[in-house]
C-alpha positions as CSV (number, residue, x, y, z in Angstrom):
1,M,30.7,23.2,46.0
2,N,30.9,21.6,42.6
3,T,30.7,18.0,43.6
4,Y,29.2,16.2,46.6
5,R,30.4,12.9,48.1
6,F,28.3,12.7,51.2
7,V,24.9,14.2,50.2
8,N,22.8,14.2,47.1
9,F,22.3,17.5,45.2
10,G,18.9,17.3,43.6
11,W,17.8,20.9,42.8
12,D,16.2,21.3,39.4
13,D,15.9,25.0,38.3
14,A,13.2,24.2,35.7
15,K,11.1,22.2,38.3
16,A,11.5,25.0,40.9
17,A,10.5,27.7,38.4
18,S,7.2,25.9,37.7
19,L,6.1,26.2,41.3
20,D,4.6,28.9,43.4
21,P,6.5,30.1,46.5
22,V,4.8,27.6,48.8
23,G,5.3,24.9,46.2
24,R,9.0,25.7,46.1
25,L,9.2,25.3,49.9
26,I,7.6,21.9,49.7
27,Y,10.0,21.0,46.8
28,R,13.0,22.0,48.9
29,S,11.7,20.2,51.9
30,N,11.1,16.9,49.9
31,L,14.6,17.1,48.5
32,L,16.2,17.5,51.9
33,G,14.0,14.8,53.5
34,S,14.7,12.3,50.7
35,D,18.4,11.9,51.7
36,Q,18.7,10.2,55.1
37,R,22.2,11.7,55.5
38,I,20.6,15.1,55.5
39,T,17.8,14.5,58.0
40,N,16.0,11.5,59.5
41,T,12.3,10.6,59.1
42,G,10.1,13.1,60.8
43,G,13.1,15.2,61.9
44,G,14.1,18.7,61.1
45,N,11.9,21.5,59.6
46,T,12.0,24.1,56.9
47,S,10.4,27.5,56.3
48,S,9.9,30.4,53.9
49,K,8.8,33.9,54.6
50,I,6.4,34.7,51.8
51,T,4.5,37.9,51.0
52,E,0.8,37.1,50.5
53,K,-2.5,39.0,50.3
54,D,-4.1,39.4,53.7
55,P,-7.7,38.0,53.4
56,L,-8.8,40.5,56.1
57,N,-7.8,43.8,54.4
58,G,-6.4,42.8,51.0
59,L,-3.0,44.2,51.7
60,P,0.3,42.4,51.3
61,T,1.7,40.8,54.4
62,E,4.6,38.6,55.3
63,V,3.6,35.0,56.1
64,L,5.9,32.4,57.7
65,W,5.2,29.0,56.1
66,V,6.9,26.4,58.4
67,K,6.7,22.6,58.6
68,G,4.0,22.0,61.2
69,S,4.0,19.6,64.2
70,G,4.3,15.9,63.3
71,G,5.3,16.3,59.7
72,D,8.0,14.5,57.7
73,L,10.0,16.4,55.2
74,R,10.4,13.6,52.7
75,T,6.6,13.0,52.3
76,S,5.3,16.5,53.3
77,T,2.6,18.2,51.2
78,R,1.1,21.7,51.6
79,E,-1.2,20.5,54.3
80,N,1.8,19.7,56.5
81,F,2.9,23.3,56.7
82,S,1.6,26.0,59.1
83,S,1.1,29.5,57.9
84,L,1.5,32.3,60.4
85,Y,1.6,36.1,60.4
86,Q,5.3,36.9,60.7
87,L,4.8,40.3,62.4
88,K,2.4,38.8,64.9
89,L,5.0,36.2,65.8
90,L,7.6,38.9,66.3
91,D,5.1,40.8,68.5
92,L,5.0,37.8,70.8
93,Q,8.5,38.7,72.0
94,Q,7.0,41.8,73.7
95,L,4.3,39.7,75.4
96,Y,6.9,37.2,76.5
97,A,9.3,39.9,77.8
98,A,6.5,41.2,80.1
99,R,6.2,37.9,81.8
100,T,7.8,37.6,85.2
101,D,8.0,33.8,84.9
102,K,9.9,33.7,81.7
103,G,13.1,31.6,81.1
104,L,14.2,28.3,79.7
105,K,11.7,25.6,80.7
106,A,9.6,28.2,82.5
107,P,5.8,28.4,82.4
108,A,5.9,31.5,80.2
109,E,8.0,29.7,77.5
110,D,5.5,26.8,77.3
111,D,2.6,29.3,77.2
112,M,4.0,30.9,74.1
113,V,3.3,27.7,72.2
114,G,-0.4,28.2,72.7
115,M,-0.1,31.8,71.5
116,Y,1.1,30.6,68.0
117,N,-2.6,29.8,67.3
118,H,-3.4,33.5,67.5
119,T,-0.9,34.2,64.7
120,T,-2.5,31.8,62.2
121,F,-2.8,33.1,58.7
122,N,-5.9,32.3,56.6
123,L,-7.4,29.8,59.1
124,N,-4.7,27.2,58.4
125,P,-5.5,24.2,60.8
126,R,-2.0,22.7,60.8
127,P,-0.6,22.9,64.4
128,S,2.6,24.8,64.7
129,S,5.9,23.2,65.5
130,I,7.7,23.8,68.7
131,D,10.6,25.1,66.5
132,T,8.5,27.9,65.0
133,P,10.5,30.7,66.9
134,L,13.7,29.5,65.4
135,H,12.4,30.1,61.9
136,S,10.6,33.4,62.7
137,F,13.3,35.1,64.7
138,L,16.2,34.4,62.3
139,P,16.8,37.0,59.5
140,G,16.8,34.6,56.5
141,K,13.8,34.5,54.3
142,H,14.4,30.7,54.0
143,V,15.5,28.6,56.9
144,D,16.5,24.9,57.1
145,H,16.8,23.1,60.4
146,M,18.3,19.7,59.8
147,H,19.5,16.6,61.8
148,P,22.3,15.2,59.7
149,N,24.3,12.4,61.2
150,A,27.6,14.2,60.4
151,I,26.5,17.5,62.0
152,I,25.1,15.7,65.1
153,A,28.3,13.8,65.4
154,I,30.0,17.2,66.0
155,A,27.1,18.4,68.2
156,A,27.4,15.3,70.3
157,S,31.2,15.6,70.8
158,Q,32.7,16.6,74.1
159,N,34.5,19.5,72.4
160,C,31.7,20.6,70.1
161,E,32.2,24.4,70.2
162,K,36.0,24.0,69.5
163,L,35.3,21.6,66.6
164,T,32.7,23.9,65.1
165,Q,35.2,26.6,64.9
166,E,37.9,24.3,63.6
167,I,35.8,22.8,60.9
168,F,33.7,25.8,59.8
169,G,35.6,28.8,61.0
170,G,33.3,31.9,61.2
171,E,30.8,30.4,58.8
172,M,28.9,28.7,61.6
173,A,28.1,30.0,65.1
174,Y,27.5,27.9,68.2
175,V,24.7,27.6,70.8
176,P,24.9,25.1,73.6
177,W,22.1,22.6,74.2
178,M,18.8,24.3,74.9
179,R,15.4,22.7,74.7
180,P,13.7,23.7,71.5
181,G,11.3,26.6,72.0
182,F,11.0,30.4,72.5
183,E,14.2,30.8,74.5
184,L,16.3,29.1,71.9
185,G,14.7,31.3,69.2
186,L,15.7,34.4,71.1
187,A,19.2,33.1,71.6
188,M,19.6,32.4,67.9
189,Q,18.2,35.9,67.1
190,E,20.9,37.4,69.4
191,I,23.6,35.4,67.7
192,A,22.5,36.5,64.3
193,K,22.5,40.2,65.4
194,K,26.0,39.9,66.8
195,H,27.3,38.1,63.8
196,P,25.4,39.5,60.8
197,K,27.6,37.6,58.2
198,T,26.9,34.2,59.9
199,Q,24.3,32.1,58.1
200,A,24.3,28.9,60.3
201,I,24.3,27.9,63.9
202,M,25.5,24.6,65.4
203,M,23.0,23.5,68.1
204,G,24.8,21.6,70.8
205,Q,23.7,17.9,71.0
206,H,20.9,18.6,68.6
207,G,21.7,19.5,64.9
208,F,22.1,22.8,63.0
209,I,20.2,25.6,61.3
210,S,21.0,27.6,58.3
211,W,19.4,30.4,56.3
212,D,19.5,32.6,53.2
213,S,17.5,35.2,51.3
214,D,17.2,32.8,48.3
215,D,15.7,29.3,48.6
216,K,18.1,27.6,46.2
217,A,21.0,29.3,48.0
218,C,19.6,28.1,51.3
219,Y,19.3,24.5,50.1
220,T,22.8,24.6,48.7
221,L,24.2,26.2,51.8
222,T,22.6,23.5,53.9
223,L,24.2,20.8,51.8
224,N,27.6,22.5,51.8
225,F,27.7,22.5,55.6
226,I,26.8,18.8,55.8
227,E,29.3,17.9,53.1
228,K,32.1,19.8,54.9
229,A,31.3,18.1,58.2
230,A,31.1,14.6,56.7
231,A,34.4,15.1,54.8
232,Y,36.1,16.2,58.0
233,I,34.8,13.2,59.9
234,D,35.7,10.7,57.1
235,A,39.3,11.9,56.9
236,K,39.7,11.5,60.7
237,Y,37.9,8.1,60.6
238,Q,40.1,6.7,57.8
239,A,43.2,8.0,59.5
240,K,42.3,6.0,62.6
241,G,41.9,2.8,60.6
242,G,38.4,3.1,59.2
243,D,35.9,0.3,59.5
244,A,38.5,-2.2,60.9
245,T,39.0,-0.2,64.1
246,A,35.5,1.4,64.3
247,F,34.1,1.4,67.9
248,G,37.3,-0.2,69.2
249,G,37.3,-3.1,66.6
250,A,35.4,-6.3,66.5
251,K,34.7,-8.4,69.7
252,Y,32.2,-10.8,68.2
253,Q,31.8,-12.4,64.8
254,T,28.7,-12.0,62.6
255,L,26.6,-15.1,61.9
256,D,25.9,-15.8,58.3
257,A,22.6,-14.6,56.8
258,A,20.8,-17.9,57.1
259,K,21.8,-18.4,60.7
260,R,20.8,-14.8,61.6
261,S,17.4,-15.5,60.2
262,E,17.2,-18.7,62.2
263,V,18.1,-16.9,65.4
264,F,15.6,-14.1,64.8
265,A,12.8,-16.5,63.9
266,A,13.5,-18.4,67.1
267,I,13.5,-15.4,69.5
268,L,11.3,-12.7,68.0
269,P,7.8,-14.0,69.0
270,W,9.1,-14.7,72.5
271,L,10.8,-11.3,72.7
272,R,7.6,-9.6,71.4
273,G,5.7,-11.2,74.3
274,Q,8.3,-10.0,76.7
275,V,8.1,-6.3,75.6
276,S,4.4,-6.3,75.1
277,Q,3.3,-6.7,78.7
278,Q,1.3,-3.4,78.6
279,K,0.5,-2.9,74.9
280,R,1.5,-5.1,71.9
281,F,4.3,-4.0,69.7
282,I,5.3,-4.6,66.1
283,G,8.9,-5.3,65.3
284,T,11.5,-4.4,62.7
285,V,14.8,-6.2,62.2
286,Q,18.0,-4.5,61.0
287,D,21.0,-6.6,60.3
288,D,22.9,-4.7,57.6
289,E,26.7,-4.3,57.7
290,K,26.7,-1.0,59.6
291,I,24.6,-2.1,62.5
292,L,26.5,-5.4,62.7
293,R,29.8,-3.6,62.8
294,F,28.4,-1.7,65.9
295,V,26.8,-4.5,67.8
296,N,29.9,-6.7,67.3
297,S,32.3,-4.1,68.5
298,K,34.3,-3.8,71.8
299,D,32.8,-0.3,72.5
300,A,29.1,-1.2,71.8
301,A,28.2,-1.9,75.4
302,R,29.8,1.3,76.7
303,L,28.3,3.5,74.0
304,A,24.8,1.9,74.1
305,E,24.7,2.5,77.9
306,L,25.4,6.2,77.3
307,G,22.2,6.6,75.3
308,T,21.4,8.9,72.4
309,S,21.9,12.6,71.9
310,C,19.5,14.2,69.4
311,P,16.0,14.7,70.9
312,D,14.4,13.2,67.9
313,H,16.4,10.0,68.5
314,F,15.6,9.3,72.1
315,L,11.9,10.2,71.7
316,R,11.8,7.0,69.6
317,T,14.6,4.9,71.0
318,K,14.1,5.9,74.7
319,I,16.9,7.0,76.9
320,K,19.0,4.0,75.8
321,P,18.8,0.6,74.0
322,L,19.0,-2.8,75.6
323,Y,22.4,-4.4,74.7
324,V,23.0,-8.1,75.6
325,P,26.6,-9.5,75.6
326,W,25.7,-12.7,73.8
327,D,28.6,-14.5,72.1
328,P,27.1,-16.2,69.0
329,S,30.2,-18.4,68.4
330,V,29.9,-20.3,71.7
331,S,26.4,-19.6,73.2
332,S,23.0,-21.1,72.4
333,I,19.6,-19.5,71.7
334,A,18.6,-20.6,75.2
335,D,21.5,-18.6,76.5
336,L,20.4,-15.6,74.5
337,K,16.9,-15.8,75.9
338,K,18.3,-15.9,79.4
339,L,20.4,-12.8,78.7
340,L,17.5,-11.0,77.2
341,A,15.1,-11.9,80.0
342,D,17.6,-10.7,82.6
343,G,18.4,-7.6,80.5
344,I,14.8,-6.7,80.1
345,A,14.2,-7.0,83.9
346,K,17.2,-4.8,84.6
347,Y,16.2,-2.3,81.8
348,R,12.8,-1.9,83.5
349,D,14.4,-1.3,86.8
350,D,16.8,1.3,85.3
351,Y,13.9,3.0,83.5
352,R,11.9,3.3,86.7
353,A,14.9,4.7,88.5
354,Y,15.5,7.2,85.7
355,Y,11.9,8.3,85.9
356,D,11.9,8.6,89.7
357,R,15.2,10.4,89.7
358,C,14.2,13.0,87.1
359,K,10.5,13.5,87.5
360,H,8.8,16.8,88.5
361,A,5.7,17.3,90.6
362,N,3.6,17.7,87.4
363,S,5.3,15.1,85.2
364,P,3.0,12.7,83.3
365,A,2.8,9.2,84.6
366,M,5.6,6.9,83.7
367,R,5.2,5.3,80.3
368,D,6.0,1.7,79.2
369,P,9.4,0.9,80.8
370,N,10.3,-1.8,78.2
371,P,13.1,-1.2,75.6
372,T,12.2,-0.2,72.1
373,V,15.6,-1.1,70.7
374,V,17.4,-4.4,71.4
375,L,21.0,-4.9,70.2
376,I,22.4,-8.5,69.8
377,P,26.0,-9.2,68.8
378,G,26.4,-11.4,65.7
379,V,22.7,-10.9,64.7
380,G,21.7,-7.2,64.6
381,L,19.0,-4.9,66.0
382,V,15.3,-5.3,66.8
383,A,13.2,-2.2,67.0
384,W,9.6,-2.0,68.4
385,G,6.8,0.4,67.8
386,K,3.0,0.6,68.0
387,D,2.8,-0.2,64.2
388,K,5.2,-1.2,61.5
389,S,6.0,2.3,60.3
390,E,6.9,3.4,63.9
391,S,9.1,0.4,64.5
392,R,10.9,1.1,61.2
393,V,11.4,4.8,62.2
394,T,12.7,3.6,65.6
395,A,15.2,1.3,63.8
396,E,16.2,4.2,61.5
397,F,16.8,6.5,64.4
398,Y,19.1,4.1,66.1
399,N,20.9,3.5,62.8
400,C,21.4,7.3,62.8
401,A,22.5,7.2,66.5
402,V,25.1,4.6,65.6
403,E,26.4,6.8,62.8
404,V,26.5,9.8,65.2
405,M,28.6,7.8,67.7
406,R,30.9,6.6,64.9
407,G,31.6,10.1,63.8
408,A,31.9,11.6,67.3
409,E,34.4,8.9,68.3
410,A,36.4,9.4,65.2
411,I,36.9,13.1,65.8
412,D,36.6,13.4,69.6
413,Q,34.6,11.6,72.3
414,Y,30.9,10.9,72.1
415,I,28.7,12.3,74.9
416,A,25.0,11.8,75.3
417,L,22.4,14.3,76.4
418,P,22.3,14.6,80.2
419,Q,19.5,12.4,81.6
420,Q,17.6,15.2,83.2
421,E,17.6,17.1,79.9
422,A,16.5,13.9,78.1
423,F,13.7,13.4,80.6
424,D,12.5,17.0,80.3
425,I,12.1,16.3,76.5
426,E,10.5,12.8,76.9
427,Y,8.1,13.9,79.6
428,W,7.6,17.5,78.5
429,L,4.0,18.5,79.1
430,L,3.7,19.8,75.6
431,E,4.9,16.4,74.3
432,E,2.3,14.8,76.5
433,A,-0.4,17.1,75.1
434,K,0.7,16.2,71.6
435,L,0.3,12.5,72.4
436,K,-3.1,13.0,73.8
437,R,-4.2,14.9,70.6
438,M,-3.4,11.9,68.5
439,P,-6.5,10.1,67.2
440,A,-7.6,6.9,69.1
441,E,-6.0,3.7,67.8
442,K,-8.2,1.6,65.6
443,E,-9.8,-1.5,66.8
444,L,-7.3,-3.9,65.4
445,A,-4.2,-1.7,65.9
446,R,-1.0,-3.4,67.0
447,Q,-2.3,-6.7,65.6
448,V,-0.7,-8.9,63.0
449,I,-3.2,-11.1,61.3
450,I,-2.4,-13.9,58.8
451,V,-5.0,-14.5,56.2
452,I,-4.5,-17.8,54.4
453,G,-6.2,-17.9,51.1
454,A,-5.9,-14.2,50.7
455,G,-5.2,-14.4,46.9
456,S,-8.9,-14.3,46.0
457,G,-12.5,-14.5,47.1
458,I,-13.3,-14.5,50.8
459,G,-9.7,-14.4,51.9
460,R,-8.9,-11.3,49.8
461,E,-12.0,-9.5,51.0
462,T,-11.2,-10.4,54.6
463,A,-7.6,-9.0,54.3
464,H,-9.1,-5.7,53.0
465,R,-11.7,-5.7,55.8
466,L,-9.2,-6.3,58.6
467,V,-6.7,-3.7,57.5
468,R,-9.4,-1.0,57.6
469,E,-9.5,-1.6,61.3
470,G,-5.7,-1.0,61.7
471,A,-4.4,-4.6,61.5
472,H,-1.2,-5.5,59.8
473,I,-2.0,-8.2,57.2
474,V,0.1,-11.1,56.1
475,C,-1.6,-12.3,52.8
476,V,-0.8,-16.0,52.3
477,D,-1.8,-18.2,49.4
478,L,-0.5,-21.3,47.6
479,N,-0.2,-18.9,44.6
480,E,2.4,-16.4,45.9
481,G,1.7,-14.0,43.1
482,A,-1.9,-13.7,44.1
483,A,-1.0,-13.2,47.7
484,Q,1.5,-10.4,46.8
485,A,-1.2,-8.8,44.5
486,T,-3.6,-8.5,47.5
487,A,-0.8,-7.1,49.6
488,K,0.1,-4.5,46.9
489,E,-3.6,-3.5,46.7
490,I,-3.5,-2.8,50.5
491,E,-0.3,-0.9,50.3
492,A,-1.6,1.2,47.3
493,K,-4.6,2.2,49.3
494,Y,-3.1,2.7,52.8
495,G,0.6,3.5,52.0
496,V,3.7,1.9,53.5
497,G,4.1,4.5,56.3
498,I,7.0,6.9,56.7
499,G,9.5,4.5,58.2
500,V,12.3,3.5,55.9
501,A,14.5,1.0,57.9
502,G,14.4,-2.8,58.1
503,T,16.3,-5.4,56.2
504,G,15.0,-8.3,54.2
505,L,11.3,-9.2,54.8
506,S,11.3,-6.7,57.6
507,N,11.6,-3.9,55.1
508,C,7.8,-3.9,54.6
509,G,4.7,-1.9,55.2
510,P,1.3,-2.9,56.7
511,A,0.8,-5.8,54.3
512,L,3.0,-8.6,53.1
513,G,2.4,-11.4,50.6
514,L,3.8,-14.9,51.2
515,A,3.4,-18.4,49.8
516,A,2.5,-21.5,51.8
517,N,1.1,-25.0,51.2
518,I,-1.1,-25.7,54.2
519,T,-0.9,-29.5,53.6
520,D,2.8,-29.3,54.3
521,R,3.9,-28.6,57.9
522,A,7.3,-27.5,56.8
523,S,5.8,-25.0,54.4
524,I,3.6,-23.6,57.2
525,R,6.6,-23.3,59.6
526,K,8.6,-21.5,57.0
527,M,5.7,-19.0,56.5
528,L,5.3,-18.4,60.2
529,D,9.0,-17.8,60.6
530,Q,8.9,-15.3,57.8
531,V,6.1,-13.5,59.6
532,A,8.2,-13.3,62.7
533,L,11.1,-11.8,60.7
534,A,8.7,-9.3,59.1
535,Y,6.7,-8.2,62.1
536,G,8.1,-9.9,65.2
537,G,5.2,-12.3,65.6
538,F,1.4,-12.6,64.9
539,D,-1.9,-12.4,66.8
540,S,-4.6,-14.1,64.7
541,I,-4.9,-16.5,61.8
542,C,-7.9,-16.7,59.4
543,V,-7.8,-19.8,57.3
544,T,-10.0,-19.2,54.3
545,A,-8.3,-21.6,51.9
546,G,-10.4,-24.5,50.7
547,I,-11.2,-26.7,47.7
548,F,-14.3,-28.0,46.0
549,V,-13.8,-30.8,43.4
550,P,-16.8,-31.0,41.1
551,S,-18.2,-34.5,40.7
552,D,-18.6,-36.3,37.3
553,T,-21.9,-37.0,35.8
554,S,-22.4,-40.0,38.1
555,G,-21.9,-37.8,41.2
556,H,-18.4,-39.2,42.1
557,I,-14.9,-37.8,42.2
558,P,-11.7,-39.8,41.9
559,D,-10.2,-41.3,45.1
560,D,-7.2,-39.1,44.9
561,K,-9.4,-36.0,44.8
562,W,-11.2,-37.2,47.9
563,A,-7.8,-37.3,49.6
564,V,-6.9,-33.8,48.3
565,T,-10.3,-32.5,49.6
566,F,-9.6,-33.7,53.1
567,A,-5.9,-32.7,53.0
568,I,-6.8,-29.0,52.2
569,N,-10.2,-28.6,54.0
570,V,-9.4,-30.5,57.2
571,T,-5.8,-31.6,57.7
572,G,-4.5,-28.2,56.4
573,S,-6.5,-26.3,59.0
574,Y,-5.3,-28.7,61.7
575,L,-1.6,-28.3,60.7
576,V,-1.9,-24.5,60.7
577,G,-3.4,-24.4,64.1
578,D,-1.0,-27.0,65.6
579,E,2.1,-25.4,64.1
580,A,1.0,-21.8,65.0
581,F,0.3,-22.9,68.6
582,K,4.0,-23.5,69.1
583,T,4.6,-19.8,68.2
584,W,1.6,-18.6,70.2
585,K,3.0,-20.4,73.3
586,E,6.4,-18.8,72.8
587,Q,4.9,-15.4,72.4
588,G,2.6,-15.8,75.4
589,L,0.0,-13.4,74.1
590,K,-3.6,-14.3,73.6
591,G,-4.6,-15.0,70.0
592,Q,-7.4,-16.0,67.7
593,L,-7.7,-18.8,65.1
594,V,-10.7,-18.7,62.7
595,L,-11.3,-21.6,60.3
596,T,-13.6,-21.8,57.3
597,T,-16.3,-24.5,57.3
598,S,-19.5,-24.4,55.3
599,A,-23.3,-24.7,55.6
600,N,-22.7,-27.9,53.6
601,A,-21.3,-29.4,56.8
602,A,-24.9,-29.6,58.1
603,V,-26.7,-30.3,54.8
604,A,-26.3,-33.5,52.9
605,K,-26.3,-32.9,49.1
606,K,-26.0,-35.1,46.1
607,G,-22.7,-34.7,44.2
608,S,-20.6,-33.1,46.9
609,V,-20.0,-35.9,49.3
610,A,-16.3,-35.3,49.8
611,Y,-16.6,-31.5,50.3
612,D,-19.6,-31.8,52.6
613,V,-18.0,-34.5,54.8
614,S,-14.7,-32.6,54.9
615,K,-16.6,-29.5,56.1
616,A,-18.5,-31.5,58.7
617,A,-15.1,-32.6,60.0
618,G,-14.0,-29.0,59.9
619,N,-16.8,-28.1,62.2
620,H,-15.7,-30.6,64.7
621,L,-12.1,-29.5,64.2
622,V,-13.1,-26.1,65.4
623,R,-14.4,-27.6,68.7
624,E,-11.4,-29.9,69.2
625,L,-8.8,-27.1,68.6
626,A,-10.8,-24.8,70.9
627,I,-10.1,-27.3,73.7
628,E,-6.5,-28.0,72.6
629,L,-5.4,-24.4,72.3
630,S,-7.3,-23.0,75.3
631,P,-7.0,-20.7,77.2
632,L,-4.3,-18.9,75.1
633,V,-6.1,-19.1,71.8
634,R,-9.8,-18.7,70.9
635,V,-10.8,-21.0,68.0
636,N,-13.9,-20.4,66.0
637,G,-15.3,-21.0,62.5
638,V,-17.2,-19.2,59.8
639,A,-19.6,-21.2,57.7
640,P,-20.4,-19.5,54.4
641,A,-22.8,-20.8,51.8
642,T,-22.9,-20.4,48.1
643,V,-20.6,-17.5,47.8
644,V,-20.2,-17.3,44.0
645,Q,-19.0,-13.7,43.5
646,G,-15.2,-13.5,43.5
647,S,-14.8,-17.1,44.6
648,A,-11.9,-19.2,43.2
649,M,-14.1,-22.3,43.9
650,F,-16.6,-21.1,41.2
651,P,-14.8,-21.0,37.9
652,R,-16.8,-20.7,34.8
653,D,-17.1,-24.5,34.2
654,R,-18.5,-25.1,37.7
655,V,-20.9,-22.2,37.3
656,I,-22.2,-23.7,34.0
657,G,-22.4,-27.1,35.6
658,S,-24.5,-25.8,38.4
659,L,-26.8,-23.9,36.1
660,A,-27.4,-27.0,34.1
661,K,-28.0,-29.1,37.3
662,Y,-30.6,-26.7,38.4
663,N,-32.2,-26.2,34.9
664,I,-31.4,-22.5,34.9
665,P,-31.4,-21.2,31.3
666,Y,-28.1,-19.8,29.9
667,Q,-26.2,-19.4,26.7
668,D,-22.9,-21.0,25.9
669,D,-21.4,-17.7,24.8
670,E,-22.9,-15.7,27.7
671,A,-20.5,-13.5,29.7
672,T,-19.1,-15.1,32.9
673,E,-20.3,-12.2,35.0
674,S,-23.9,-12.8,33.8
675,L,-23.7,-16.5,34.5
676,V,-22.3,-15.9,38.0
677,G,-25.1,-13.4,38.6
678,K,-27.8,-16.0,37.6
679,L,-26.3,-18.7,39.9
680,A,-25.9,-16.3,42.8
681,Q,-29.5,-15.1,42.5
682,F,-30.7,-18.7,42.4
683,Y,-28.8,-19.5,45.6
684,A,-30.1,-16.3,47.1
685,D,-33.7,-17.2,46.3
686,R,-33.3,-20.4,48.4
687,T,-32.5,-18.4,51.5
688,L,-34.7,-16.7,54.0
689,T,-33.2,-13.2,53.3
690,K,-33.4,-13.6,49.5
691,A,-30.1,-11.7,49.0
692,P,-26.9,-13.0,47.3
693,I,-24.1,-13.8,49.7
694,T,-20.9,-11.9,49.0
695,P,-17.3,-12.2,50.2
696,A,-17.8,-8.9,52.1
697,D,-20.6,-10.6,54.2
698,Q,-18.1,-13.3,55.2
699,A,-15.3,-10.9,55.9
700,E,-17.5,-9.2,58.5
701,A,-17.7,-12.5,60.4
702,Y,-14.0,-13.0,60.4
703,F,-13.5,-9.4,61.7
704,L,-15.9,-10.0,64.6
705,L,-14.1,-13.2,65.5
706,V,-10.6,-11.8,65.5
707,S,-11.7,-8.7,67.4
708,Q,-12.5,-8.6,71.1
709,R,-16.2,-8.0,70.4
710,L,-16.7,-11.7,70.9
711,S,-13.9,-12.2,73.4
712,K,-15.7,-14.9,75.4
713,T,-16.7,-17.0,72.3
714,T,-14.7,-20.0,71.4
715,G,-15.5,-23.4,69.8
716,Q,-18.3,-21.9,67.8
717,V,-19.2,-21.7,64.1
718,V,-20.8,-18.6,62.8
719,T,-23.0,-19.2,59.8
720,V,-23.2,-16.5,57.1
721,D,-25.6,-18.2,54.6
722,G,-28.5,-15.8,54.2
723,G,-30.7,-18.1,56.3
724,L,-30.6,-21.7,54.9
725,H,-33.2,-23.4,57.0
726,E,-31.9,-26.8,56.0
727,A,-28.7,-25.9,57.9
728,F,-30.5,-24.9,61.1
729,L,-29.1,-26.8,64.2
730,R,-30.9,-30.1,64.9
């Protein structure tokens, strides 16, 4: 085709020519994966059969390079591809044929997956995909297996085989639904032998596969099939009335953007608590035009109940979503919560019944029965996952499912995968083994932690410390730019994940930068609501923000600075805890609040009366809030001392003032770093450990207090001061 309307053609001959054969495979894969209309995140796979030098005998041999288990085409690199001896893979057919227990879903078929390891070329450690036989057994040197919405719409239609013939003629063959694996590979091999001119196969209720002897030709062929399918669907869709009549037309009206955000902020923490009874989940909100068109429609309830079709979809979205028939024009948020509570209870019952009805004697234990996708008319979709990336992938997959249903209903009638077939994928023993191979979750996984004061110093260091343990970090600062800079540092180091869905603030990765003034309750509430929109709720808050106003030569500060000191160091922490507790109660999940006090709270010093007294009040605030917020929230404090390095409270003029106060020699033109080092060492020499106190030392204490290592500790203040004996308890 010369032009494309429904896919992006991105092949660059010069770019491809600069790459080796495996590099060209990666290039092709990244191009295909970069267009969501071609395949979804983590879905589909590609391969190339490449002649390489055998490291065992030095002779040329054919090697199948194929995307390995768990990879994502858009982001894949060389390490995401398995390399296997092609002839050894073909030899497995003889081994399989000799088995008496062979057949679809039979023990012999599953055993073949373990045999792929014996065909590994050059000790490549990447586990092979379950789809490996599809690529090995087809004749093409280059093979693309994609999950395009347009193709799956045909695959999920009641008359799929007839439509395949009508749309593609003899260009595309057809195979009915078969679970991916050895039997499907053999079936495709037989089709290719019977129809040698065919270069593609429609896979019922799954997707399609295409092949060619040239990699660019294979890429182009793949796009041509998708383009033809999408054009056919679009013509039928427009003839039926297009968007105005999609899914039977509108039943509910969309709330405006501000009202949608208000509804989401009001229900998300509560909803997170409802679905996190076994393990905590992170949320993603989707409220774009396409998803709203679906959730508002007359047919949404019927289609949602049918569930999804493509295996990749329901592995994330479960057998079906939870749809609630809430009318936003006449019903309240209280009504919505009632519908959601009843709907979740029924969903769990339905899921247990599905498990009991479909399970086998050797099926794994039932997994979490809560929904991972929630559909709300007028508002949109909420998806849940173990982390932000997974919840964004879940949202993306249901977006794809909606597009599949739209296309299928435009050309025919949508049908979902039979529940037994869905169960046999969801609870496949090989899938269970794959889950068990995954690395253990980090200590703060599934946690959302707000760090207030994250723009610099201790707060910035704490944000970096907590994300290393798997936490999602909301960086908050009065200076929004500084908060966002810390969040960007985190994303640059850890990435944003493979998920691509989410609208507004919810289109984020593991870190987010927000502004808040902790002396203003309304500003705090706005920030907490933004956190709900981004992640669904939060688990812990670390307040590291504070202020020190240097005194004048007489040792005093102006009265207004006294008030500012208390507003930030005491009242601000109280307002944060008090306002956050409203959300913690809605969520119903245990949380942690960590405030920042100081060794100065116990040591009277000349020239810092406002700061010292405010920190003493902060110490008692820890104890008071521990009582007020119990038993749901543990409240503790960290008491740093003289942290000069990286601290926003030690600008150059304060450092110079302190050096002068303590008669420490310095030069007016001396570098700030040198001045800071002198003051830090002076403070260190006053301690028992004789070592400078750093932000990293403080961050370790915040980590301990938000983790479960000190799960029975509340109302306490942990000192990190190097051993100031003046601050010892009296």
